[in-house]
DRENRO-385525 format. One record per residue (C-alpha): x, y, z. Coordinates in steps of 0.02 Angstrom, whole numbers, plus 50000, padded with zeros to 5 digits. Each point is the difference from the previous one (the first is absolute). Layout:
BEGIN
XYZ/...
//
This chain:
BEGIN
490945055149335/498704991350109/499555006950171/501324994850126/499704992450171/500215012750141/500694990950151/499325012750125/498345006249932/498514990749930/499075006349847/498605006950109/501225010150105/500094988450149/501704996450076/500554981949992/500094992250172/501884997550003/500295018449957/498795007550126/501335005650124/501175005749861/498615010949927/499635007450172/501875003350026/500125009049833/498435010050036/500575005550172/501855003149967/500385017949942/500875001449833/501515008450078/500224985450120/499954987549856/501315010649912/501084999850157/499874981150011/500474998149817/501535010850031/500434989850155/499884983849900/501145007049865/501265005250131/499984982650077/500294991849831/501405012249963/500854995350164/499754981649965/500765002449828/498794990049893/500335004449819/499654992549830/500705002349827/499035011049879/499974992549826/500655012049868/500225014850118/501845004749993/499745015450112/499214990350144/500634982349997/499494996850180/498415006150086/499034996950158/498574987849979/498395010550003/498894994850145/498165003750031/499385001250179/498234993649965/500084981050024/499214987449883/498804989250103/499464982149962/498794990150108/500524983150068/498524991849912/500675005649830/501804996750046/499634981950048/499434995949824/501435009849922/501264990750109/499274983249950/500175004849817/501815005550023/500454983750086/499194989949863/500845009849861/501774999450072/499834981450039/499504996549819/501405010949931/501284990650106/499364983549929/500035007149824/501815005850011/500554983350074/499104991149859/500705010049854/501764996450062/499544982050034/498764988249917/499125014049902/498324991650020/499045016049963/500895001749832/499684981849957/498165002650040/499865014149874/499315012150130/501425012049959/500925002049834/501764993150022/500845014849917/499245012450122/501054991550134/501524992649914/500355015149888/499655012350140/501495011150048/499624996750184/500094981149979/501704994150062/500424983649912/501454997750122/498684996050132/499204985849901/500044983850096/500605008050163/498965000050158/500185014550120/500054998250189/498294995150067/499285001649822/499575018350031/500455012549864/499055015550052/500395004350181/499515018449991/498615005749882/499235017149974/498314998249914/499285016049927/498145001350034/498715012449933/498175002850041/498865002949852/498184997449951/498994999150161/501544999550110/500564982449959/501864996350018/500954995149842/501824995249977/500905012249886/501754992750010/501044986750087/501735005450063/501024984550035/501825004349966/500605013450122/498395008850054/500305016750085/499035012450105/499864991250167/501125012950086/498755013449950/498594989650074/500914998950166/500585018150005/498285006349948/499244991550152/501305007150118/499795017649932/498114998950001/499994995150183/501055015450039/499085013149897/498204994050028/499954990850167/498255006550032/499314991349844/501034984450029/499274998250174/498244999649927/500274983349911/500644982750038/501284999149860/500844983549957/501885001650027/501284999749859/501545002850108/500224981250025/500434998049815/501894999250032/499734986050126/498894990749876/501265002349860/501434994050110/498994984650050/499634996549817/501835001449950/500554988950143/498724986949952/500704998149824/501824997450048/500784984949916/499584984050091/501864997350027/500135016050104/500394996650181/499425011050143/499485017949970/500175003949813/501035015049948/499025012049890/500635014749898/499165012949889/500915002149834/499875017649927/500685007449838/500685014150108/499645018050050/499705005949821/498474989049982/498355009550010/499344988150135/501595000150106/499125008650144/498784985450010/501424987349993/500925008050146/498365003050094/499484981749988/501714993250044/499985010750156/498224995050048/500384981549974/501665000850091/500944992349854/501535005649902/499815011449849/501264994049872/500585003949825/500684987049880/501805003850050/499584995450181/499614982049951/501074985949931/499704982049948/501114985350044/499564982049957/498225005549956/499745007950171/499695018650022/500975009650131/499915017850062/501605009550034/500085005750182/501345006950115/500074982850079/500234991049835/498784992149876/498274995650069/498844988149910/498385007549933/498444989249989/498685011949931/500215015249887/498565012249984/500565006949835/499485016749925/501014997349841/499224994249837/500414982649933/501145006449863/501225008050123/500064986650135/501484989949937/501185005149858/500474981849973/498214994749967/499135015449929/500695016849945/501894998849995/500195018850019/499065000850166/500995007550142/498514999150119/499884981350023/501034985950074/501024988149891/499444982150033/498405004950089/498884990949877/500944983650019/499875001450189/498145003149977/499594985349887/501074989150112/498775003550140/501255008650113/499165017150006/498245006749979/499685015149890/498435009950038/499215002049880/500584985349896/500895002149834/498755000049858/498475006350095/499785013649870/499094987549890/498555001250123/499785018949993/500165002749814/498465009349938/499644987049866/500024986350132/498895011050109/498574997949879/500054981250030/500055000350191/498154995550019/500354984349897/501574996950103/499005000650162/498734987549934/501344988549927/501044998250158/498725002250138/498384994149919/499175015850065/499155015149924/501065015850025/499405010550146/500785015649925/499645004549820/501225006649872/499675016549914/499284995849826/501494998049885/500234998649811/501504989549948/500695008749847/500894984049949/498294993149949/499255006149834/498255004950057/500555009650156/501375008349897/498755006249872/498895006950138/501455008750087/500645008249841/498255006649966/499745006650177/501715006550055/499275016850049/498904991350129/501224987650076/501544998550110/501364990749904/501484992650095/501634991749952/499994982650075/501715003150077/499705018050052/499915006650178/499835016050100/498675007249886/501225001649855/499884992449826/498115002050001/498655009849910/498515007650090/498905002349848/498715012750062/501395011650061/501254997349859/500285012249855/499614994049825/501854998449956/500344988350147/498524989049954/500644998849822/501724995250064/499274986450111/498964993449857/501604997149902/500884992150150/498574988150039/499744995049818/501874996749980/500174989350156/498284995350067/500654986650118/500885013550100/498385008550052/498394997750095/498565012350012/498735003750136/498515011650016/500325017050076/499574996250180/499005011450111/501114997250151/499155003150166/500295016650088/500435004650179/499965017050085/501695008549988/500605015850087/500725015049906/500305018450039/498385003849906/498984987650101/499554981749996/499634991949832/499824982249932/501484992349912/500214983149916/500904986250097/500634982349987/500644987950134/501534988950013/499794987050139/501544989750042/499904981050008/501354989350082/500194981549959/501084988650106/500104981750043/498925004350151/498585007349897/499405016049916/499885016650092/499095015549938/500335017050081/498305008150043/500055015549892/501445003149882/500565015149902/498665011449929/500655010449855/499055015649950/499995010149839/500235017650069/499665008849836/498165003749971/499274987849874/501594989649991/499924981150009/501894997750017/500414996350181/501864995949981/501105011150107/501245002149858/498625008249899/499265011950129/499064988050113/500054999250189/499544988150139/498754998150142/499924989950158/498804985349980/498904995450147/499104983450018/498715002550137/498674990150091/498365004649915/498844986950075/498885012750087/500195015349890/498585007849902/499995012449857/499755017950059/499055014449920/500975016149972/498945008450134/500774989150134/501745007049973/499915016850087/500525010749851/499314991049849/500065015249887/501915001250013/500274981749965/498834999749852/500705015649922/501784994150021/499684983049924/499095007849851/501505010549949/
//
């Protein structure tokens, strides 16, 4: 694996400017105090009750989200370019989704193979020919970003259906301010706590044009047995809107109502955290008990807005991902600001031959997979698993893409044994409304807590960090000798 980019330390041992005060804090804080603060953070999260489902672990189905007290720091100068790239990408993906359910100009142009869209399991033919309120399909996006090579930002994945994790971003900030106020006071950190206000403004802005006065908004959850239920209830509370299940809603004359103690109340916008297939048993899966009969007809009649729109999954399919640079150029006439990770499309003969010959070196993903499952990490996989994947890819090549094994950037991370670098990614959240695009300054940093691991997903042993966007206009890189106790910092980071 190539040498990874260390976000705190330069190759010559100097501390990057944005991490100067973090490095000093780590050097001057006794190990027992760091341990105490880690324990305090865990206690706070336990009281809050943030849990997540553990895939395949029948003995511990729910766990606390692991949290690291060393923040990930990004300078405003770098963030500005990243934000511009996120805005550009989400704008283009919104245009793409509107097009494939409308005139399909990109398919007619030959820029994308028609079957990669029309035969895609995430393409909802029921949406063909229907315009959504304000022509916005993706209201909330979570774009997964990695830093590789010389520290450049690359997009790893687009999450456009029901992206999760924003509650962790908000709670991480609150906990960090409580357990490390001394470090927080050293920086001018861009706020994330206004995200609920920004989300509420976005949802209000996309209410159907026929809505009168203040629109009524509800968050539709599958219920308390869903692994992300904490986030659903957390966001509903923060936004000041009702948290509802399918049984709490009804449809009359293509208008959605919410059952209340004062009788039915019309609902204008539904922030839904239910997948397309379960939204309406009359339109999709007939066996769904999570959705609302008649909801889809109310939606295509223009009487209610669903955020995100039905059918947005076509924009975050991993096969479509490989074409996003072309999508940006087609709809915006601009070069992509953010690059994709190099990707081999196994549906094409030459890339397929290369992938089959180099499985032990590559990461192979199912185009419809998520959460780090259904994938092969070649360099870490046993011979038997590689052989199994070779058969799977050869049998159904269109179901797979492959990427190089990425040397994800590392950030300092605190453990009982000291401070050590661990691989990270970043999920910024992008909001699109009729009043424009908003990007929260920071996002959710996920960290692979296991030494050498590249898998950051919480359901597979990963944790999270607070992400700080700071003003770096006047900062300069610092030598280790300027940090008070350079020997402790250097030794800890070399573990």
